[in-house]
C-alpha positions in Angstrom: 2.4 29.3 -15.9 5.9 30.4 -16.9 8.8 28.0 -17.4 10.6 29.4 -14.3 7.5 28.7 -12.1 7.1 25.2 -13.6 10.8 24.5 -13.0 10.7 25.6 -9.4 7.6 23.5 -8.8 9.2 20.4 -10.4 12.4 21.0 -8.3 10.3 21.4 -5.1 8.3 18.2 -5.7 11.4 16.3 -6.7 13.2 17.3 -3.5 10.1 16.3 -1.4 10.1 12.9 -3.1 13.9 12.4 -2.6 13.8 13.5 1.0 10.8 11.3 1.8 12.3 8.2 0.1 15.5 8.8 2.0 13.7 8.9 5.4 11.5 5.9 4.4 14.5 3.8 3.5 16.2 4.7 6.8 13.1 3.6 8.8 12.8 0.4 6.8 16.4 -0.5 7.2 16.2 0.1 11.0 13.0 -2.0 11.1 14.7 -4.9 9.3 17.9 -4.6 11.4 16.1 -4.4 14.7 13.8 -7.2 13.8 16.7 -9.5 12.9 18.6 -8.6 16.1 15.7 -8.8 18.5 13.5 -11.5 16.9 16.1 -13.6 15.1 16.4 -14.7 11.5 13.5 -17.1 11.6 11.0 -14.5 12.6 12.5 -12.0 10.1 12.0 -14.8 7.5 8.4 -15.4 8.5 7.7 -11.6 8.3 9.4 -11.4 4.9 7.4 -14.4 3.5 4.1 -13.1 4.8 4.9 -9.6 3.4 5.9 -11.1 0.0 2.6 -13.1 -0.4 0.4 -10.1 0.5 2.4 -7.6 -1.6 1.9 -9.9 -4.6 -1.8 -10.0 -3.7 -1.9 -6.3 -3.4 -0.9 -5.8 -7.0 -3.9 -7.8 -8.2 -6.1 -6.1 -5.6 -5.2 -2.6 -6.8 -5.7 -3.6 -10.5 -3.6 -0.7 -11.7 -6.1 1.8 -10.4 -3.4 3.9 -8.7 -2.0 4.9 -12.0 -5.4 5.1 -13.6 -6.7 7.6 -11.1 -3.5 9.6 -11.4 -4.0 9.9 -15.1 -7.6 10.8 -15.1 -7.5 13.2 -12.2 -4.5 15.1 -13.5 -6.1 15.6 -17.0 -9.3 17.2 -15.7 -10.0 20.5 -14.0 -10.3 20.2 -10.2 -13.9 21.3 -10.0 -15.0 18.9 -12.7 -17.5 16.3 -11.6 -15.6 13.7 -13.5 -12.7 14.1 -11.1 -14.8 13.3 -8.1 -16.4 10.3 -9.8 -13.0 9.0 -10.9 -11.7 9.1 -7.4 -14.9 7.6 -5.8 -15.1 4.9 -8.5 -11.4 3.9 -8.2 -11.6 3.7 -4.4 -14.8 1.6 -4.7 -13.3 -0.8 -7.3 -10.0 -1.1 -5.4 -11.6 -1.7 -2.1 -13.9 -4.5 -3.5 -11.2 -6.2 -5.5 -8.7 -6.1 -2.6 -11.3 -7.5 -0.2 -11.8 -10.4 -2.6 -8.1 -11.0 -3.0 -7.5 -10.6 0.7 -10.2 -13.2 1.5 -8.8 -15.5 -1.1 -5.3 -15.3 0.4 -6.8 -15.7 3.9 -8.6 -19.0 3.1 -5.7 -20.3 1.0 -3.0 -19.5 3.6 -2.9 -22.9 5.1 -2.4 -24.5 1.6 0.2 -21.9 0.7 2.2 -22.5 3.9 2.0 -26.3 3.7 2.5 -26.7 0.0 5.1 -24.1 -0.8 7.0 -23.4 2.4 6.5 -26.5 4.7 6.4 -24.0 7.5 4.6 -23.9 10.9 1.2 -22.6 11.8 2.5 -19.2 12.8 3.3 -18.3 9.2 -0.2 -19.1 8.2 -1.5 -16.8 10.9 0.8 -14.0 9.7 -0.4 -14.4 6.1 -4.1 -14.3 7.3 -3.6 -11.2 9.4 -1.7 -9.4 6.6 -4.3 -10.4 4.0 -7.0 -8.7 6.0 -5.1 -5.4 5.7 -5.2 -5.4 1.9 -8.4 -3.3 1.6 -6.7 -0.6 3.8 -3.3 -0.6 1.9 -4.9 -0.7 -1.5 -7.3 2.2 -0.7 -4.3 4.1 0.8 -2.4 3.7 -2.4 -5.3 4.8 -4.7 -6.1 7.8 -2.5 -2.5 8.9 -2.3 -2.1 8.7 -6.1 -5.4 10.7 -6.4 -3.8 13.5 -4.3 -0.8 13.4 -6.6 -3.2 13.9 -9.5 -3.8 17.4 -8.2 -0.1 18.0 -8.8 0.8 17.9 -5.1 3.2 15.2 -4.0 3.8 15.9 -0.4 0.8 14.0 1.0 1.6 10.8 -0.9 5.2 11.0 0.1 4.4 11.8 3.8 2.0 8.9 4.2 3.6 6.2 2.1 7.3 7.0 2.5 7.5 8.5 6.1 4.5 7.7 8.3 4.0 4.1 7.2 7.7 2.9 7.7 8.0 4.9 10.9 4.8 3.3 12.2 6.2 -0.1 11.3 9.4 0.6 13.3 7.7 2.2 16.3 5.0 -0.5 16.5 7.5 -3.3 16.3 9.6 -1.8 19.1 6.6 -1.3 21.4 5.0 -4.6 20.6 8.3 -6.5 21.3 8.9 -4.7 24.6 5.3 -5.2 25.9 3.8 -8.2 24.1 6.5 -10.4 22.8 8.0 -11.4 19.4 4.8 -12.8 17.8 2.8 -9.6 18.3 5.9 -7.7 17.1 5.5 -9.6 13.8 1.8 -9.2 13.5 1.0 -5.7 14.9 3.2 -3.4 12.8 1.6 -4.2 9.4 -1.9 -3.9 10.8 -1.3 -0.6 12.7 0.6 0.9 9.7 -2.1 0.0 7.3 -4.9 1.5 9.4 -3.1 4.7 10.3 -2.1 5.3 6.6 -5.6 4.6 5.5 -7.2 7.3 7.7 -4.4 9.8 7.3 -4.5 9.7 3.5 -8.3 10.1 3.4 -7.9 13.1 5.7 -5.6 14.7 3.2 -7.8 13.7 0.2 -10.6 15.7 1.8 -8.6 18.8 1.1 -9.4 18.2 -2.6 -12.7 16.4 -2.8 -15.6 15.8 -0.4 -15.2 12.1 0.2 -17.5 9.9 2.3 -18.5 6.3 2.6 -21.9 7.1 1.0 -20.4 8.8 -2.0 -17.9 5.9 -2.6 -20.7 3.3 -2.3 -23.0 5.2 -4.7 -20.3 6.0 -7.2 -20.8 4.8 -10.7 -18.2 2.3 -11.9 -15.9 4.2 -14.3 -15.1 1.6 -17.0 -12.7 4.0 -18.8 -10.3 4.0 -15.8 -10.7 0.2 -15.5 -9.8 -0.4 -19.1 -6.8 1.8 -18.8 -5.7 0.4 -15.5 -6.0 -3.4 -16.0 -3.1 -3.7 -18.5 -0.9 -1.7 -16.1 -1.8 -4.3 -13.4 -0.1 -7.1 -15.4 3.0 -4.9 -16.0 3.2 -4.1 -12.3 2.6 -7.8 -11.4 5.6 -8.8 -13.5 7.8 -6.3 -11.7 6.6 -7.1 -8.2 6.8 -10.9 -8.7 10.4 -10.5 -9.9 11.1 -8.3 -6.9 9.8 -10.8 -4.4 10.9 -14.0 -6.2 14.2 -14.2 -4.2 12.3 -14.1 -0.9 9.8 -16.7 -2.1 12.5 -19.0 -3.4 14.5 -18.7 -0.1 11.3 -19.5 1.8 10.7 -22.6 -0.4 
């Protein structure tokens, strides 16, 4: 591949990423603004606290496998069996770990709310509902990085940067108009996680033949796990610092 072709491809992928991040940021700002205006600062705070707790849990659920699968898929040829096993194994490990972390947060939610935030029962409900979406969000992230491993960025950007925040915004508006403020807090994260999950798996099938049976029967790839776990701690430091202000305000 010539330098000119490589340069054009890099420029194209960069423009896709930039455009997607711009649209995603717009949708997220509109989501926050409309939630604050319609639901009030207390409901926005409850959403932010629930989201902060689950996003921190998400880092430990994903175990750095998003970066791990990106590295190992991009280094192999597309038809190589190792590529398929890397993807299946990463999804399997991520789903199991996120399910464990999600259940841990679910059963500890009352303690988190009462001990840290001294908040009402609704925040505990929010954390429980958000915790149950972790297997979907973690699988979505791993699968989207797997598609990026094939040197195509548009599917990852489309799902994570455009569809997910747009779904958050649209679901919040419809839920508020038809079901009230509490459902407007709970529904967007759930709907967004499920839609993103099925959509990214649809795009991933363009590269590998993925199914529930293949993921279940996949052999655990310890090489990816050894590479990914140190990255989890690096990501954890960053995400905890990112959400510390929200947590401290909640406390």
